[in-house]
C-alpha positions as CSV (number, residue, x, y, z in Angstrom):
1,M,18.2,17.7,23.8
2,K,19.4,17.0,21.0
3,H,20.3,13.4,21.4
4,L,16.4,13.1,22.5
5,L,15.2,15.6,18.8
6,L,17.2,12.5,17.4
7,T,15.9,9.6,18.1
8,L,12.5,11.2,18.0
9,L,13.2,11.5,14.3
10,A,14.8,8.6,14.2
11,A,11.2,6.7,15.0
12,A,8.9,8.9,13.4
13,T,10.9,7.9,10.0
14,V,11.0,4.4,11.0
15,A,7.3,4.2,11.1
16,H,6.9,6.2,8.7
17,A,4.6,4.8,5.4
18,D,3.8,6.2,2.4
19,N,0.6,5.5,0.0
20,F,2.2,4.9,-2.8
21,A,-0.8,4.4,-5.0
22,E,-4.9,3.5,-5.4
23,T,-7.6,1.7,-6.9
24,D,-11.4,2.4,-6.7
25,N,-12.8,-1.2,-5.9
26,Q,-16.2,-2.5,-6.4
27,A,-17.8,-2.1,-2.8
28,G,-17.7,0.9,-3.6
29,G,-14.2,1.9,-1.5
30,K,-10.3,1.8,-2.2
31,I,-7.9,-0.6,-2.5
32,T,-4.3,0.7,-1.4
33,I,-0.7,-0.1,-2.2
34,M,2.0,1.0,0.4
35,T,5.2,1.2,0.5
36,D,6.1,0.0,3.7
37,V,7.4,-4.0,4.0
38,C,4.3,-6.2,4.9
39,E,4.5,-7.8,8.0
40,T,3.5,-11.4,6.7
41,D,6.0,-12.1,4.0
42,K,9.2,-10.1,4.0
43,N,9.7,-10.3,-0.1
44,L,6.4,-8.1,-0.3
45,S,4.7,-4.6,0.1
46,R,1.3,-3.6,2.5
47,A,-1.7,-3.2,0.9
48,Y,-5.3,-2.5,2.5
49,F,-8.8,-2.2,0.9
50,Y,-11.8,-0.6,2.3
51,T,-15.4,-0.7,1.4
52,R,-18.5,2.2,1.3
53,D,-19.7,-0.2,4.3
54,G,-16.5,0.3,6.6
55,L,-15.0,-3.1,5.9
56,T,-11.8,-3.5,5.4
57,E,-8.6,-5.9,5.5
58,E,-5.2,-6.4,5.0
59,G,-2.6,-7.9,2.4
60,C,0.2,-7.7,0.8
61,W,1.3,-6.7,-2.7
62,K,3.9,-7.1,-6.1
63,Y,3.9,-6.0,-9.3
64,D,4.5,-8.5,-11.9
65,A,3.3,-8.6,-15.6
66,E,2.1,-5.4,-15.4
67,T,-0.3,-6.4,-12.9
68,I,0.0,-5.8,-9.3
69,V,-1.0,-9.2,-7.4
70,I,-2.1,-8.9,-3.8
71,V,-2.5,-11.5,-1.6
72,W,-5.4,-10.5,0.6
73,E,-5.7,-12.3,4.7
74,R,-9.1,-13.5,3.8
75,Q,-9.6,-13.4,0.0
76,G,-7.0,-14.8,-1.0
77,K,-4.5,-13.9,-3.9
78,R,-6.5,-11.6,-6.7
79,R,-4.3,-9.6,-10.1
80,Y,-5.3,-7.0,-11.0
81,P,-4.5,-4.9,-14.3
82,I,-1.7,-1.8,-13.0
83,N,-3.4,0.6,-15.4
84,T,-6.4,1.0,-12.7
85,F,-3.9,2.7,-10.1
86,S,-3.3,6.1,-9.2
87,L,-0.2,6.7,-8.1
88,M,0.1,9.3,-5.2
89,G,1.1,12.2,-3.2
90,G,5.3,13.0,-4.2
91,Y,4.8,9.5,-6.6
92,R,2.5,11.5,-8.9
93,K,5.5,13.3,-10.4
94,F,6.8,9.7,-11.5
95,K,5.0,8.0,-14.3
96,A,1.9,6.9,-13.8
97,F,1.2,3.2,-14.5
């Protein structure tokens, strides 16, 4: 039983990803950057956006020169001012962008 519990806890930890920061987008939704590694580029972290109408898209992000650069699956590369993002959850206790 102890082995099963440890295995389940390890699996839950590996599958867990945190939302790191978010900003509003022009389509009435949010852009969210996350802490987990991007599936398509292991050097970047995961991002996603959604619109008021439910449209969503995945992307990969990095910090670059006081901006957040996100490479969207269909929208291509975009650069956003870092000061538009707000830290989320437990990350709020750190210095805000």
